[in-house]
C-alpha positions as CSV (number, residue, x, y, z in Angstrom):
1,M,78.0,-18.3,10.4
2,S,75.5,-15.8,11.8
3,A,72.0,-16.9,12.3
4,E,69.4,-15.7,9.8
5,P,66.9,-13.3,11.2
6,A,63.6,-14.8,12.2
7,T,60.8,-14.3,9.7
8,P,57.5,-13.1,11.2
9,P,54.7,-15.6,10.8
10,C,52.3,-14.9,8.0
11,V,48.6,-14.5,8.7
12,D,46.7,-17.0,6.7
13,L,43.8,-15.0,5.3
14,D,42.0,-18.3,4.4
15,D,42.3,-19.6,8.0
16,P,38.8,-20.0,9.5
17,G,39.9,-18.4,12.7
18,S,41.2,-15.3,10.8
19,R,38.0,-15.0,8.8
20,T,35.9,-15.2,11.9
21,A,38.0,-12.5,13.6
22,R,37.7,-10.2,10.7
23,R,33.9,-10.7,10.6
24,V,33.6,-10.0,14.4
25,V,35.7,-6.9,14.1
26,G,33.7,-5.7,11.1
27,A,30.4,-6.2,12.9
28,L,31.7,-4.6,16.1
29,A,32.9,-1.6,14.1
30,L,29.5,-1.2,12.5
31,A,27.7,-1.6,15.9
32,A,30.1,1.0,17.4
33,A,29.2,3.6,14.7
34,L,25.4,3.0,15.0
35,P,24.8,5.0,18.2
36,A,26.0,8.2,16.4
37,L,22.8,8.1,14.4
38,Y,20.7,8.0,17.6
39,L,22.4,10.9,19.3
40,P,20.2,13.3,21.4
41,G,19.0,16.1,19.1
42,R,18.3,13.7,16.3
43,T,15.7,11.6,18.1
44,H,12.1,12.4,18.9
45,D,11.6,11.2,22.4
46,Y,8.6,9.0,21.3
47,F,6.7,12.0,20.3
48,D,4.0,10.2,18.2
49,L,3.5,7.5,20.8
50,K,2.9,10.1,23.5
51,I,0.2,11.7,21.2
52,Y,-1.4,8.3,20.8
53,M,-1.5,7.6,24.5
54,A,-2.8,11.1,25.3
55,A,-5.5,10.6,22.7
56,M,-6.4,7.2,24.3
57,D,-6.7,8.9,27.7
58,W,-8.9,11.6,26.2
59,W,-11.1,8.9,24.5
60,A,-11.3,6.7,27.6
61,A,-12.6,9.8,29.5
62,G,-15.6,9.9,27.2
63,N,-14.5,12.5,24.7
64,P,-14.9,12.1,20.9
65,L,-11.7,10.4,19.7
66,Y,-11.1,12.7,16.7
67,D,-11.6,15.9,18.7
68,Y,-8.2,15.3,20.4
69,V,-5.7,17.9,19.2
70,Q,-2.2,18.9,20.3
71,P,-0.3,22.0,19.3
72,D,3.0,21.5,17.4
73,R,5.6,24.1,16.5
74,V,6.2,22.6,13.0
75,Q,2.8,21.1,12.0
76,G,0.6,23.6,13.8
77,E,-1.9,21.2,15.3
78,L,-1.7,17.4,15.5
79,Y,-4.7,15.0,15.8
80,F,-5.3,11.3,16.2
81,T,-5.5,10.2,12.6
82,Y,-5.6,6.4,12.6
83,P,-8.7,4.4,11.8
84,P,-10.9,3.4,14.8
85,F,-9.6,-0.2,14.7
86,A,-6.1,1.1,15.4
87,A,-7.5,3.0,18.4
88,L,-8.9,-0.3,19.8
89,V,-5.5,-1.9,19.5
90,L,-3.8,1.1,21.1
91,L,-6.3,1.6,24.0
92,P,-5.0,-1.2,26.3
93,F,-1.5,0.4,26.2
94,S,-2.9,3.5,27.8
95,W,-3.6,1.5,30.9
96,L,0.1,1.0,31.4
97,K,2.8,3.4,32.6
98,L,4.2,5.4,29.7
99,G,7.6,4.0,30.3
100,A,6.3,0.4,30.0
101,T,4.5,1.3,26.8
102,V,7.7,2.8,25.3
103,A,9.6,-0.3,26.3
104,I,7.1,-2.6,24.7
105,F,6.9,-0.6,21.5
106,T,10.6,-0.4,21.2
107,G,11.1,-4.1,22.0
108,L,8.5,-5.1,19.5
109,T,10.0,-2.9,16.8
110,L,13.5,-4.3,17.4
111,L,12.1,-7.8,17.2
112,G,10.3,-6.9,14.0
113,V,13.6,-5.6,12.5
114,V,15.4,-8.9,13.4
115,V,12.6,-11.1,12.1
116,T,12.0,-9.3,8.8
117,T,15.7,-8.9,8.1
118,K,16.1,-12.6,8.5
119,W,13.2,-13.3,6.1
120,L,14.8,-11.0,3.5
121,L,18.3,-12.3,3.8
122,D,17.9,-16.0,4.4
123,P,17.2,-16.9,0.7
124,V,20.1,-14.7,-0.4
125,I,22.5,-16.4,2.1
126,R,21.5,-19.8,0.8
127,R,21.7,-18.9,-2.8
128,H,25.2,-17.4,-2.6
129,H,26.6,-19.5,0.3
130,L,27.2,-16.4,2.5
131,P,28.3,-16.7,6.2
132,H,24.9,-17.0,7.9
133,L,25.3,-15.3,11.3
134,F,27.7,-12.6,10.1
135,T,25.4,-11.6,7.2
136,L,22.3,-11.5,9.4
137,V,24.1,-9.4,12.1
138,V,25.4,-6.9,9.5
139,G,22.0,-6.8,7.9
140,V,20.2,-6.0,11.2
141,L,22.8,-3.3,12.1
142,L,22.4,-1.7,8.7
143,V,18.6,-1.8,8.9
144,L,18.8,-0.1,12.4
145,G,20.9,2.6,10.8
146,V,18.3,3.5,8.1
147,E,16.4,6.7,8.7
148,S,13.0,5.1,8.4
149,T,13.9,2.6,11.2
150,R,15.4,5.4,13.3
151,E,12.3,7.5,12.9
152,T,10.0,4.5,13.6
153,I,11.8,3.7,16.9
154,T,12.3,7.2,18.2
155,F,8.8,8.5,17.3
156,G,7.2,5.3,18.7
157,Q,5.5,4.4,15.5
158,I,3.7,1.1,14.6
159,N,5.3,0.7,11.2
160,M,7.2,-2.5,11.9
161,L,4.0,-4.3,13.0
162,L,2.5,-3.4,9.6
163,V,5.7,-4.6,7.8
164,V,5.7,-7.9,9.7
165,L,2.0,-8.5,8.7
166,I,2.6,-7.6,5.0
167,L,5.8,-9.6,4.6
168,A,4.5,-12.7,6.4
169,D,1.4,-12.6,4.2
170,L,3.0,-11.9,0.8
171,L,6.2,-13.9,1.2
172,F,4.8,-16.9,3.0
173,A,1.0,-17.3,3.2
174,V,0.1,-16.1,-0.3
175,P,2.7,-18.1,-2.3
176,R,1.7,-21.3,-0.4
177,D,-2.0,-20.7,-1.0
178,S,-2.5,-20.9,2.8
179,R,-6.0,-20.6,4.2
180,W,-4.6,-17.5,6.1
181,A,-3.4,-15.8,2.9
182,G,-4.7,-12.2,2.9
183,V,-5.3,-11.9,6.7
184,G,-2.0,-10.1,7.3
185,V,-2.6,-7.5,4.6
186,G,-6.2,-7.1,5.7
187,L,-5.2,-6.4,9.3
188,A,-2.5,-4.0,8.2
189,A,-5.0,-2.1,6.1
190,A,-7.5,-1.9,9.0
191,L,-4.7,-0.4,11.2
192,K,-3.5,2.1,8.7
193,L,-4.7,3.0,5.3
194,F,-1.2,3.0,3.6
195,P,-1.1,-0.9,3.3
196,A,-4.5,-1.0,1.4
197,I,-2.6,-0.9,-1.9
198,F,-1.5,-4.5,-1.3
199,V,-5.1,-5.6,-1.6
200,I,-5.0,-4.0,-5.1
201,Y,-1.7,-5.8,-5.7
202,L,-3.4,-9.1,-4.8
203,L,-6.2,-8.4,-7.3
204,A,-3.7,-7.3,-10.0
205,T,-1.8,-10.6,-9.6
206,R,-5.0,-12.6,-9.7
207,R,-4.7,-13.9,-6.2
208,W,-8.5,-13.7,-6.0
209,R,-9.0,-15.7,-2.8
210,A,-6.3,-13.9,-0.9
211,A,-7.7,-10.5,-2.1
212,V,-11.1,-11.5,-0.9
213,V,-9.8,-12.6,2.5
214,A,-7.8,-9.4,2.8
215,G,-10.8,-7.3,2.1
216,A,-13.0,-9.3,4.4
217,T,-10.5,-9.1,7.2
218,A,-10.2,-5.3,6.8
219,A,-13.9,-5.0,6.7
220,G,-14.4,-7.3,9.7
221,A,-11.9,-5.3,11.8
222,T,-13.5,-2.1,10.7
223,L,-17.0,-3.3,11.6
224,L,-15.7,-4.5,15.0
225,A,-14.5,-1.0,15.7
226,A,-17.8,0.4,14.5
227,A,-19.7,-1.8,16.9
228,V,-17.5,-0.5,19.8
229,A,-17.4,3.1,18.7
230,P,-20.1,3.8,16.2
231,A,-20.0,7.6,16.3
232,D,-16.2,7.9,16.0
233,S,-16.2,5.3,13.2
234,W,-18.9,7.2,11.2
235,R,-17.0,10.4,11.7
236,F,-13.7,9.0,10.6
237,W,-14.9,7.3,7.4
238,T,-17.2,10.1,6.3
239,H,-15.1,13.1,7.2
240,E,-11.7,12.8,8.9
241,L,-10.4,10.4,6.4
242,W,-10.5,13.1,3.7
243,A,-9.0,15.9,5.9
244,T,-5.3,15.7,5.0
245,D,-4.7,18.9,7.0
246,R,-5.2,16.8,10.2
247,V,-2.1,14.8,9.5
248,G,0.3,17.7,9.1
249,R,1.7,20.2,6.6
250,T,2.0,18.6,3.1
251,D,5.0,20.8,2.2
252,Y,7.1,19.7,5.2
253,T,10.2,17.9,4.0
254,G,9.4,14.8,6.0
255,N,6.5,14.2,3.6
256,Q,8.2,12.3,0.8
257,S,5.4,11.8,-1.6
258,L,4.5,13.2,-5.0
259,F,2.0,15.6,-3.4
260,G,4.7,16.7,-1.0
261,L,7.1,17.4,-3.9
262,L,4.4,19.5,-5.6
263,S,3.7,21.3,-2.3
264,R,7.3,22.2,-1.8
265,L,7.6,23.4,-5.3
266,I,4.9,26.1,-4.9
267,A,4.5,26.4,-1.1
268,P,2.5,28.0,0.6
269,E,0.1,27.6,-2.3
270,E,-2.0,24.5,-2.7
271,P,-0.7,22.3,-5.6
272,S,-3.0,21.4,-8.5
273,R,-5.0,18.4,-7.6
274,L,-5.5,17.6,-11.3
275,L,-1.8,17.5,-11.9
276,W,-1.3,15.3,-8.8
277,L,-4.0,12.9,-9.9
278,L,-2.4,12.6,-13.3
279,L,1.0,11.8,-11.8
280,V,-0.7,9.3,-9.4
281,A,-2.3,7.6,-12.4
282,V,0.9,7.3,-14.3
283,V,3.0,6.1,-11.4
284,S,0.4,3.7,-10.2
285,G,-0.1,2.2,-13.6
286,Y,3.5,1.8,-14.4
287,G,4.6,0.6,-10.9
288,L,1.8,-2.0,-10.5
289,W,2.5,-3.2,-14.1
290,R,6.1,-3.9,-13.1
291,A,5.0,-5.4,-9.8
292,V,2.7,-7.9,-11.6
293,R,5.4,-8.8,-14.1
294,A,7.7,-9.5,-11.2
295,S,5.1,-11.7,-9.5
296,Q,4.5,-13.6,-12.7
297,A,8.3,-14.2,-13.0
298,G,8.3,-15.8,-9.5
299,D,9.9,-12.8,-7.7
300,A,7.4,-12.1,-4.9
301,L,9.8,-9.8,-3.1
302,T,10.4,-7.5,-6.0
303,G,6.6,-7.4,-6.7
304,L,5.7,-6.4,-3.2
305,T,8.6,-3.9,-3.0
306,L,7.5,-2.1,-6.1
307,T,4.0,-2.0,-4.7
308,G,5.3,-0.4,-1.5
309,L,7.3,2.2,-3.5
310,V,4.1,3.0,-5.5
311,A,2.2,3.5,-2.2
312,A,4.9,5.8,-0.9
313,L,4.6,8.0,-4.0
314,I,0.9,8.2,-4.4
315,S,-0.2,8.8,-0.8
316,P,-0.8,12.5,-0.1
317,I,1.2,12.1,3.1
318,T,4.2,9.8,3.2
319,W,6.4,10.4,6.2
320,T,10.0,9.2,6.1
321,H,9.2,6.4,8.6
322,H,6.6,5.0,6.2
323,I,9.2,4.1,3.5
324,Y,10.5,0.8,4.7
325,W,10.5,-0.4,1.1
326,F,14.0,0.9,0.4
327,I,15.4,-1.9,2.6
328,P,14.1,-4.9,0.5
329,A,15.1,-2.9,-2.6
330,V,18.7,-2.9,-1.4
331,V,18.5,-6.7,-0.8
332,I,17.1,-7.3,-4.3
333,L,19.9,-5.2,-5.8
334,A,22.6,-7.0,-3.9
335,D,21.1,-10.4,-4.7
336,A,20.9,-9.6,-8.4
337,A,24.5,-8.4,-8.4
338,L,25.8,-11.5,-6.7
339,G,23.8,-13.6,-9.1
340,T,25.3,-12.0,-12.2
341,D,28.2,-13.8,-13.8
342,P,31.2,-11.4,-13.9
343,R,33.2,-13.5,-16.4
344,S,31.8,-11.6,-19.4
345,V,32.3,-7.9,-20.0
346,A,28.5,-7.3,-20.0
347,G,28.0,-9.4,-16.8
348,A,30.9,-7.5,-15.0
349,R,29.4,-4.2,-16.0
350,R,25.9,-5.2,-14.8
351,R,27.2,-6.4,-11.5
352,R,29.2,-3.2,-11.0
353,R,26.1,-1.1,-11.8
354,L,23.9,-3.0,-9.4
355,L,26.4,-2.9,-6.6
356,I,27.0,0.8,-7.0
357,L,23.3,1.4,-7.0
358,A,22.9,-0.8,-3.8
359,V,25.6,1.2,-2.0
360,A,24.2,4.5,-3.2
361,V,20.6,3.7,-2.0
362,T,22.0,2.5,1.3
363,S,24.0,5.7,1.8
364,I,21.1,7.9,1.0
365,I,18.6,6.1,3.3
366,V,21.1,6.0,6.2
367,Y,21.9,9.7,5.9
368,G,18.2,10.5,5.3
369,V,16.4,13.7,4.3
370,V,15.4,15.1,7.7
371,S,17.8,13.6,10.3
372,F,20.6,16.0,9.7
373,Y,18.7,19.1,8.4
374,D,16.5,21.7,9.9
375,W,14.2,22.7,7.1
376,G,12.4,25.4,9.1
377,I,8.9,25.9,10.2
378,T,7.4,28.5,7.9
379,P,6.1,27.0,4.6
380,T,8.3,28.4,1.8
381,P,8.9,27.2,-1.8
382,T,12.2,25.4,-2.4
383,G,15.0,28.0,-2.9
384,S,17.3,26.4,-5.5
385,P,17.6,23.4,-7.8
386,W,20.0,21.7,-5.4
387,E,17.7,22.2,-2.5
388,F,14.8,20.9,-4.5
389,L,16.8,17.8,-5.3
390,L,17.9,17.3,-1.7
391,R,14.5,18.0,-0.1
392,N,12.8,15.4,-2.4
393,A,15.6,12.7,-2.3
394,Y,13.3,9.9,-1.4
395,V,10.8,10.8,-4.1
396,W,13.5,10.7,-6.7
397,L,14.8,7.4,-5.3
398,C,11.4,5.8,-5.4
399,L,11.0,6.9,-9.0
400,V,14.4,5.5,-10.0
401,L,13.8,2.2,-8.3
402,L,10.4,1.8,-10.0
403,V,12.3,1.8,-13.3
404,V,15.5,0.0,-12.5
405,L,14.8,-2.5,-9.7
406,P,15.6,-5.8,-11.3
407,V,13.2,-8.7,-11.5
408,R,15.0,-12.0,-10.7
409,P,13.4,-14.6,-12.9
410,G,12.7,-17.9,-11.3
411,T,10.9,-21.2,-12.0
412,R,7.5,-21.6,-10.6
413,V,7.4,-23.7,-7.4
414,Q,4.6,-26.3,-7.1
415,R,2.0,-25.4,-4.5
416,R,2.7,-28.7,-2.7
417,Q,6.4,-27.6,-2.3
418,H,5.2,-24.3,-0.9
419,A,3.0,-25.9,1.6
420,K,5.8,-28.2,2.9
421,S,8.6,-25.6,2.9
422,D,9.3,-23.5,6.1
423,T,11.4,-21.0,4.2
424,L,11.1,-18.6,1.3
425,P,11.0,-20.3,-2.1
426,E,14.3,-20.2,-3.9
427,T,14.5,-17.8,-6.8
428,P,17.4,-18.7,-9.1
429,I,19.1,-15.7,-10.7
430,R,19.6,-15.7,-14.4
431,R,23.3,-15.7,-15.1
């Protein structure tokens, strides 16, 4: 009798070693694709950071801080536009070599990405029993691929510092009624005006003490800057704050705000301020109403994410690197999808819709609105409906998420439990 041919061994897909190998391969494949998004020609050579450092040198030489100007082929002229307190924070970096400053800013941004991604994903990992290290690695790699992160790193921006301050405050200190609640938001608002909306969010959610602390912290930091640089502080708060032309062209595609959308619709004409203020009122009212409802339901992350999206829409200038808030939105969508019971027809449909939306948002924010396009230098109105849709992609995405971002209802956690816990409070998903 002839021997039977040997049967090749089967791969046990449930084998722990096989699962680990697949995860490692998947993470390495994602990491290998990531550098393509940082290719030369699509990065900015720390352009903004170089402006900050040049402005600090100018200021240290005894010149008025807000007289510093640098020509730019796209924006015309660029100035130092941050509040005086931000200048005090940036000034010590001008004493270092530029290369050292770049390394410090890049390292701190990368650290901020890792820390904040862990804060966002840890509760999801625990709720759905996901592989911890693999999920975190994939999450960090995806966050590094998002256009707002790429622009933050390659421009040399300070956005991740602001995000760390805001998330630490609103996800940890405020829910636990910590004595430090509000300090992070206050410092962020003193460094850059964009985060000031979170003080309004604290008031709207009746976190009175945290709102007072945030306001007092911002005021204290501002007064400290005024004591050091009284003339520059007076000039900023009475004049430069209101001069939006100092920041850049409002019609440039990188400005993904409602005012930017209106500017691109009729450029080079100035859009109607009345129409813009009407849109701001509607969007602010609706978005903050949803944010308050999310907070009342125990979903702090959705509340602050909706607030961040409102801020992006209503600010006259919202550069692409400002809109970090798409990242927690994707986490919320994925978490809600995983928490939906697929055994019913309605549950299966809802899970499918949420997952499709999460993938769509991720794809859009990785591809971006400015990374792969040259929208030109001369201000011109948008040429076609398709171009208008594309050039305002983040505006549309913010508006969609304001409406459809799910609120994950949860039971209220006792203050005592908040104080003892070192992690984010659990938010059970309604099944």
